[in-house]
C-alpha positions in Angstrom: -9.9 -33.6 8.7 -11.8 -30.5 7.7 -11.3 -29.3 4.1 -9.4 -26.1 3.7 -11.8 -23.3 2.7 -9.2 -21.1 1.1 -7.6 -22.0 -2.2 -4.6 -20.1 -3.4 -4.6 -19.2 -7.2 -1.3 -17.4 -7.7 1.3 -15.0 -6.4 2.4 -12.0 -8.5 4.5 -8.9 -8.3 2.6 -5.7 -9.0 4.8 -2.8 -10.1 3.9 0.9 -10.3 2.8 2.3 -13.6 5.3 5.1 -13.3 9.1 4.5 -13.0 10.5 5.3 -9.5 13.5 7.5 -8.9 16.2 4.8 -9.1 18.7 4.6 -6.2 17.1 7.1 -3.9 17.4 6.1 -0.3 14.7 6.4 2.3 16.0 6.4 5.8 14.0 5.2 8.8 13.3 7.1 12.0 14.3 6.0 15.4 10.7 5.1 16.1 10.9 2.8 13.0 14.1 1.0 14.1 12.8 0.0 17.5 9.9 -1.9 15.7 12.1 -3.8 13.3 11.4 -7.5 14.2 7.6 -7.1 14.1 4.9 -7.0 11.5 1.2 -6.0 10.9 -1.6 -7.9 9.3 -5.0 -6.4 8.4 -8.1 -8.1 6.9 -10.9 -6.1 5.4 -14.2 -7.9 4.6 -16.6 -6.6 2.0 -20.2 -7.8 1.2 -21.2 -7.6 -2.4 -24.7 -7.1 -3.9 -23.4 -7.7 -7.4 -22.6 -10.9 -9.2 -19.2 -10.9 -11.0 -17.2 -13.4 -13.0 -14.5 -15.1 -11.0 -11.3 -13.0 -11.0 -13.1 -9.9 -12.3 -12.8 -7.7 -9.2 -9.3 -9.1 -8.5 -8.1 -7.9 -11.9 -9.5 -4.4 -11.3 -7.9 -4.2 -7.9 -4.6 -5.4 -9.3 -4.7 -2.7 -11.9 -5.6 0.1 -9.5 -2.9 -1.1 -7.0 -0.3 -0.4 -9.7 -1.5 3.2 -9.9 -1.6 3.6 -6.1 2.0 2.4 -5.8 3.1 5.5 -7.8 2.7 7.4 -4.5 4.5 4.7 -2.4 8.1 4.4 -3.5 9.0 3.1 0.0 6.6 0.2 -0.6 7.9 -0.8 -4.0 11.6 -0.4 -3.0 13.8 -2.9 -1.2 15.8 -3.0 2.0 19.5 -2.4 2.0 22.1 -1.6 4.6 24.2 1.2 3.3 26.9 3.6 4.5 28.8 6.3 2.5 27.0 5.3 -0.7 28.1 1.6 -0.5 25.6 -1.1 0.1 26.4 -3.5 3.0 24.0 -6.3 2.6 25.6 -8.7 5.0 26.6 -6.3 7.8 24.2 -6.8 10.7 25.6 -3.7 12.4 24.3 -1.4 9.7 20.8 0.1 9.9 18.2 -0.6 7.3 17.2 1.8 4.6 14.9 1.4 1.6 16.4 1.8 -1.9 14.0 3.1 -4.4 13.5 0.9 -7.5 10.7 -0.7 -9.5 10.8 -4.1 -7.7 7.1 -3.8 -6.8 4.8 -5.4 -4.2 3.7 -9.0 -3.8 0.1 -9.8 -4.5 -1.6 -13.1 -3.7 -4.9 -14.1 -5.4 -7.1 -16.7 -3.7 -10.7 -18.1 -3.6 -12.8 -19.1 -0.6 -15.9 -21.3 -0.3 -19.2 -19.8 0.8 -20.0 -16.1 1.3 -18.4 -13.4 3.5 -21.3 -13.6 5.9 -20.9 -17.4 6.3 -17.2 -17.0 6.8 -17.5 -14.4 9.5 -20.0 -16.6 11.4 -17.6 -19.5 11.7 -14.0 -18.3 11.2 -11.2 -18.7 13.8 -7.9 -17.0 14.2 -5.8 -19.6 12.4 -8.1 -19.7 9.4 -8.5 -15.9 9.2 -4.7 -15.5 9.0 -4.9 -17.5 5.7 -6.5 -14.4 4.2 -3.4 -12.3 4.7 -0.2 -13.5 3.2 3.0 -12.9 5.1 6.6 -14.0 4.2 9.5 -13.8 6.6 12.5 -12.0 5.3 14.5 -14.0 2.8 18.2 -14.7 3.3 18.7 -12.4 0.3 16.7 -9.5 1.7 17.1 -7.3 -1.3 14.5 -9.5 -3.1 12.0 -9.5 -0.2 8.8 -7.5 -0.5 8.2 -5.6 2.8 4.5 -5.3 1.9 2.1 -8.0 0.7 -1.5 -7.9 -0.3 -3.9 -10.8 -0.7 -7.3 -10.6 -2.5 -9.7 -13.4 -1.7 -12.9 -13.7 -3.6 -15.7 -15.7 -2.0 -17.5 -18.1 -4.3 -21.0 -17.1 -3.0 -20.3 -13.4 -2.8 -18.0 -11.0 -1.1 -14.4 -10.2 -0.9 -11.5 -10.1 1.6 -8.5 -7.9 1.3 -5.5 -8.8 3.4 -2.5 -6.5 3.9 0.7 -7.4 5.7 3.8 -5.3 6.2 7.0 -5.0 8.2 6.6 -2.9 11.3 10.0 -1.4 10.4 8.3 0.6 7.6 4.9 1.4 9.0 2.6 1.3 12.0 -1.1 0.2 11.9 -2.2 3.8 11.1 0.0 3.8 8.0 -1.2 0.4 6.9 -4.9 1.5 7.2 -4.2 4.8 5.4 -2.6 2.7 2.5 -5.8 0.7 2.2 -7.9 3.9 2.2 -5.7 5.5 -0.5 -5.9 2.4 -2.6 -9.7 2.3 -2.2 -10.1 6.0 -3.0 -8.1 5.6 -6.2 -10.1 2.5 -7.3 -13.4 4.1 -6.7 -12.9 7.7 -7.8 -9.5 7.6 -9.7 -8.1 10.1 -7.2 -6.1 9.8 -4.0 -7.7 12.0 -1.4 -5.0 11.6 1.3 -1.6 10.8 -0.3 1.2 9.7 2.0 3.8 12.2 3.3 7.4 11.0 3.5 9.7 13.2 5.7 11.8 12.9 8.9 10.3 13.3 12.4 10.4 16.9 13.4 13.3 18.4 15.3 12.6 20.0 18.7 11.3 23.5 18.3 13.3 24.9 21.2 17.1 24.4 21.5 18.9 23.6 24.8 15.9 21.9 26.2 16.5 19.9 29.4 15.1 16.4 29.7 11.9 16.2 31.7 12.5 14.8 35.1 10.5 11.6 35.8 9.7 11.1 32.1 7.8 7.8 32.5 7.6 7.2 28.7 11.4 7.5 28.4 12.0 5.3 31.4 9.9 2.6 29.9 11.9 2.6 26.6 15.2 2.7 28.5 14.2 -0.4 30.4 12.4 -2.2 27.5 15.1 -1.6 24.9 17.7 -3.1 27.2 15.7 -6.3 27.7 17.1 -9.4 25.9 14.4 -10.9 23.8 13.6 -14.4 25.1 11.0 -16.8 23.8 7.7 -16.5 25.6 6.2 -19.5 27.2 3.0 -18.6 25.3 3.5 -19.0 21.6 1.2 -17.5 19.0 -0.2 -21.0 18.3 -1.7 -21.1 21.8 -3.3 -17.6 21.5 -7.0 -17.2 20.7 -8.7 -14.0 19.5 -12.2 -12.8 20.3 -13.7 -9.7 18.8 -16.3 -7.7 20.7 -18.7 -5.0 19.7 -19.5 -2.4 22.4 -22.6 -0.5 21.2 -22.9 3.2 21.7 -25.6 3.4 24.5 -23.7 0.8 26.5 -20.5 2.7 26.4 -22.3 5.9 27.4 -23.8 4.1 30.3 -20.3 3.2 31.6 -19.0 6.7 31.2 -19.0 8.6 34.5 -16.9 11.6 33.5 -17.2 13.5 30.2 -13.4 13.9 30.0 -12.8 10.2 29.9 -12.5 8.7 26.4 -14.2 5.5 25.2 -10.7 4.0 24.7 -9.8 4.7 28.3 -12.9 3.0 29.6 -12.4 -0.1 27.4 -8.7 -0.3 28.2 -9.5 -0.1 31.9 -12.2 -2.7 31.5 -9.9 -5.3 29.9 -7.0 -4.4 32.2 -9.2 -5.5 35.1 -10.7 -8.5 33.4 -7.4 -9.9 32.1 -5.7 -9.3 35.5 -8.5 -11.4 37.1 -8.0 -14.1 34.5 -4.3 -14.2 35.4 -5.1 -14.7 39.1 -4.8 -11.2 40.4 -7.1 -10.3 43.3 -8.0 -6.6 43.7 -4.9 -5.6 41.9 -3.7 -5.1 38.3 -1.1 -6.8 36.1 1.5 -4.7 34.2 0.1 -3.0 31.2 1.4 -0.7 28.4 -0.6 1.5 26.1 0.2 1.9 22.4 -0.7 5.5 21.4 -0.5 7.5 18.2 1.4 10.7 18.7 1.1 12.3 15.2 -1.2 15.0 16.6 1.1 15.7 19.6 4.1 16.2 17.2 1.9 18.4 14.8 2.2 15.9 12.0 -0.4 15.3 9.4 -2.4 12.1 9.6 -0.8 11.1 6.3 2.7 11.0 7.8 4.1 7.6 6.6 6.3 5.9 9.2 6.0 4.7 12.8 4.5 7.3 15.0 3.0 5.2 17.9 4.7 4.9 21.3 4.4 2.4 24.1 3.7 3.9 27.5 3.8 1.8 30.7 0.8 2.5 33.0 2.1 2.8 36.5 0.1 0.9 39.1 0.4 2.2 42.6 -1.2 -0.1 45.1 -4.0 -2.8 45.5 -7.6 -1.6 45.8 -9.4 -2.9 48.8 -12.8 -3.4 47.0 -13.2 -4.9 43.5 -16.0 -2.4 42.9 -13.5 0.4 42.7 -10.9 -1.4 40.7 -12.3 -0.4 37.3 -12.6 3.3 38.4 -9.0 3.1 39.6 -7.8 1.5 36.4 -9.5 4.1 34.1 -8.1 6.9 36.3 -4.5 5.6 35.9 -4.9 5.3 32.1 -6.4 8.8 31.9 -3.5 10.2 33.8 -1.1 8.8 31.2 -3.1 9.8 28.1 -3.7 13.4 29.4 -0.1 14.0 30.5 1.5 12.7 27.3 2.7 15.8 25.5 5.1 17.1 22.8 8.2 17.5 25.1 7.7 14.0 26.6 7.7 12.4 23.2 10.6 14.6 21.9 12.7 13.5 24.9 12.1 9.9 23.8 13.0 10.6 20.2 16.2 12.5 21.2 17.3 9.7 23.5 16.7 7.0 20.8 18.7 9.1 18.4 21.7 9.3 20.7 21.6 5.7 21.9 22.6 2.4 20.4 19.4 0.6 21.4 17.7 -2.5 20.2 14.0 -3.3 19.5 11.5 -2.5 22.3 10.1 -5.4 24.3 7.1 -5.1 26.6 7.9 -8.3 28.3 4.9 -9.9 29.9 2.8 -6.7 29.8 -0.8 -6.6 28.5 -0.6 -4.2 25.5 -3.6 -2.1 24.7 -3.5 -0.3 21.3 -5.6 2.7 20.5 -6.9 2.8 16.9 -10.3 4.3 17.7 -9.6 7.4 15.8 -9.2 5.5 12.5 -12.8 6.5 11.8 -14.9 4.8 9.1 -17.1 8.0 8.9 -16.0 8.3 5.2 -16.8 4.9 3.6 -13.7 2.9 2.6 -15.1 1.7 -0.7 -13.4 0.1 -3.6 -16.6 -0.3 -5.6 -20.1 1.1 -5.0 -21.6 -2.3 -4.3 -18.8 -3.5 -2.0 -19.7 -2.6 1.6 -17.2 -2.9 4.4 -18.6 -5.4 6.9 -15.6 -6.1 9.2 -12.0 -5.3 9.9 -9.5 -7.4 11.8 -6.1 -6.2 12.9 -3.2 -8.3 14.1 0.0 -6.7 15.3 2.9 -9.1 15.9 4.8 -6.6 18.0 6.6 -6.3 21.3 4.0 -8.6 23.0 4.8 -11.7 25.0 2.4 -13.7 27.2 0.6 -10.7 28.6 -1.8 -10.5 25.7 -3.1 -7.8 23.4 -6.1 -5.6 23.2 -6.8 -3.5 20.1 -9.6 -0.9 20.2 -11.0 0.0 16.7 -13.8 2.2 15.5 -17.0 0.3 14.7 -18.7 0.5 11.3 -21.2 3.3 10.5 -24.7 2.7 11.9 -23.6 1.5 15.4 -23.3 5.0 16.9 -20.4 7.5 17.2 -19.0 6.0 20.4 -19.4 2.3 19.6 -16.2 0.4 19.4 -14.8 -2.9 18.2 -12.3 -4.6 20.5 -10.0 -7.4 19.4 -8.6 -9.4 22.3 -5.8 -12.0 22.0 -4.9 -14.1 25.0 -3.8 -17.6 25.9 -6.8 -19.9 25.6 -7.3 -20.7 29.3 -7.3 -17.0 30.2 -9.7 -16.0 27.4 -12.2 -18.5 28.7 -12.2 -16.6 32.0 -12.4 -13.2 30.4 -15.4 -13.9 28.3 -17.2 -15.1 31.4 -16.1 -12.2 33.6 -19.1 -10.6 35.3 -17.7 -7.1 34.9 -17.3 -7.5 31.2 -20.8 -9.0 30.8 -22.2 -6.0 32.7 -21.3 -3.9 29.6 -23.3 -6.3 27.4 -20.7 -6.7 24.6 -21.7 -8.5 21.4 -19.2 -11.2 20.4 -18.9 -10.7 16.6 -16.0 -13.1 16.0 -14.4 -15.8 18.2 -12.1 -18.8 17.9 -15.0 -21.2 18.1 -12.8 -24.3 17.8 -11.0 -23.5 21.1 -13.3 -21.6 23.3 
């Protein structure tokens, strides 16, 4: 039996340095509520050129985290179910809110053998998730921390910072902005992009009629009515492979200047995963997960869920496999270009007036666009700590269809280079990594589940 490379030192609660406004309630939006059962896990890897005493950098990060939490009362507070000023902790029919207090945020401290570089050469999905602590909600939810951070120091140099949070409170954009704010405060003692807490905007024009054939709304009406059922593919059977698509190779695959890098990569994996699932010259069901902050005229610092799931309609089989990728990209482009303010507001208003449950994408492949979370401004905690890799796991409305997450690559790889994390059942992943269409883009495998593929 292989020895565990991660050793847990302790678990603490980090509280803000400034007292929070006690008793204030933060209400969730309708986009928050539909994501309630899910959670997010991020792992940031940093190389280090400096030798430190064990625990030295962890102590500094713990102290700066306390200052960062001053701007995040929703993170340090606790969940309650409340109506008319009375807490209803046991009534499942009530909706969650966050009650502001000084309960703080969980922090786990750990050590790992070897260096960051050695770890990244040999880590698998199961082992990587040991770098990001997650706790399911306690029976007494008022004591449960909705956000957890784990700092893991590597004995031979380097650092991993893992963040997990409930999807009820935040989407991946929020989670990444939290890490950036914490890093800015640690490095420069100032938070360049503090979070903004406010409701989703109301519709600008009154008496608006619902858009006919609103495909976004239709997807939610169907998905929110689905009864969640256990997938025949559990997370234990999923494997994750991370690819780097360098800048020149993406440019070579771009036939139309209006088509984004995300649309090309989403189309590529839509075709490859469909083939792996046995489709011939046709495509499986797929949903896109897209950030709509810009469409709603919201600042990037808006804290809360602001990503929507949009089904990509698929018309008919394509006679030749050579045209399947072009057809897939075209279908995706049609969705991303037509998604607008009124389409999203129709969804928000329907969710506000409906007694709906969490969204479920069934057996769809889900492709998430995080390519705009640019690393153009270095995310640095210390001058000598250089970000070398980011992993993102979203346990969301995803069943056996699999998940594709498109991320920006690190500086130096070109402005259009992208990192793509793909999570699929093992037998399908084997077929995807050998697919001739995927190989024609010459991706570089930068992390894979080496024990199972």
